N, C-alpha and C positions, 0 to 999 in steps of 0.2 A: 503495500499499499504506499501511495507516495501523494501526497496533496501539492498540485500546482495550481490548479485554478481555483481560487475561493471566491465565495460572494463575500460583499463588506455586510458584517454582522454588527446590528446595533446594540451594543452591550449594556449602554447607559439606560434603555427601556426595557431589556430583559427582565422579567419577572420570574424569580425561582423560589419554588415554593420554600420554607423554612430559613430563608437569607432576607435580610433587610436590601441588600444591594449585590450586584453582580459583584463587586469589589470583595465583600464578605464570602461568595463562594469562592472567586478566584483564589485567596488566601487559603482556604480550606482546601481547594483542589491541589496548590502546593504542596500544602503540608501531604495529603496522601502521596502525592508523587514521590517526595521526599521519602516516605516512608514505606513504600511498595511500588513505586514506578520501575524500579530495576534498572533504569536507564533506557526503558522500553521506547522505540523512536515513533511508535504511535502517540503512545502517552505525550511523549515530547512536543510533537507538533501540535497537539491540543494545549498545551503547557504556554508553547509560545506565540500561538495564533493572536491573542489581546494584547501581546506585547509591540505591535507592528507600530510603526511612527503615524498611521492614519488613525490609530484608536486614541483613547485618552491617556495621558501622560501617567495619570494614577498607577496603571498596570505596568507600567515600565518601572518606575520607582519601586513598585512593592517588590518585584524580582528582582532588581540589581541592588536595593539597600536594605529591604525587610527580609527578605527570602534567598539569600545570599547560597544557601545550602543548595535550593531549588537550581539554581544557577550554577552551580559547580556539579552537578549531576547532568546538564544535559550536553550529552555526546555525540549522538546521533539522533536525526529528525526525520520522520516522514514528511513534514513540510518542506518545500522548495523554499528556501531560503533566498535564491535567486529573486523569487518573486514576489515576497515579502519586503524586501529592503529597497522597494523602489522609491518610497517616501523619505526626505531627508529629515534628518534629526535636527531640531533649529533649539532645543531646550539647553540653557547654557550650564542648569545644574546636571543634565544628562551627559553633556560633553566632558566636565571634571569628573563625573563617575566611571565614564568610558576609560579615559586616561588611567584614573588612578587603579580600575581592576587591572589594565595592561601592565602598569607598572608592576602592580603587585603577582604577577605571572596566571594571571586566569587563561584558560586552554579552552579548545573545543571550539561549541558553537557560540557561546557569549564572545570568545574573543573575535571572531568571525563577524561577529555582529559589532562589538566596538571598534574593531579596525575598520570597517565599511562603512560605520557614520562620521568617526573621525577623517580618513581621508576625504569623503566627501565633502564634510564641512570644509574643511582645509584647501581643497582645489575646485569645487564647484563655482563657478561664477554666477549661479543663480542663487548662491544662499548669502543671505544679508550677514554680514559680519561686524559687529562692535569688535572696537579696537581694545576695548579692554577684555573682551571674552576671547577674541583670538591670542592676545599677548598672555593671558592666564593658561590657555591650550598649549601652546608653545612652549612656555615655562615648564609646565607639567611634563610634556613629552621629551623635554631635555633633560629629565630626570629618571626617565626610563631607560631599562639595559639597552645596549647597542645593539644586539638581536632585532629586539623589539623595534627601536627607531629604523633598521634596516629592513625590515617586513612592512613596516607603515609605508616608508618611501618607495617601495617597489610593488605595493599592493595593487592588484589589477579591480579584481572582483571576487565575489563568490559564484561560482558556478552553479549548474542545476543539480549538481552531485553533491552537493554542501561540502566542495573545497574550495579552498582559495588559491587563486592564480595568481602568481606574481609576473611581473616585469622582468624579464632579463637582466634588464639596465635601467636604471632609475631614469624615468622620464623627464627631458628637458625641462627645467626651471622648477619642478616639483621640490626641490633642495632648498633651493631660494625660498617658496612660497613658504615650507614649512620650518624653515630656517634651522634644519636639523644637519647638523655635520659629523 
């Protein structure tokens, strides 16, 4: 099973018996994944679905800040990440959370997601960047291990097999934009 084409779901309007909000349900769902998910790729796909950037920031913050153990267990997913990473992250707090996670050695799917959003933020001209946030992200990136900096500089995309593709050589101008040496 591999999810590639997904309809947009209105989680805010979802009514779930026994839960005051979808956020409460999602928090419980992450707890079940931690306790009994056994890194199942289908289960992981359902965990990742509400964390897309075209859904409420609440769900991304929940999994990246409050449910870090859920994040660590996300190794494989039946969800095609390449189709879910189309929206560009614009939240300042999430940018610093992604950099901190990379600096602290996050791996697997969360690493792919963090690298994707950071690179898009830094190099995509469509993203409106406040100078203070850009400076903060670059400062945090400068504290990352050399291997992480190299991967960010050479990051190309997450493919449909949920693997990171890297450029062989750092694209022209990228080192200057990211200010990483």
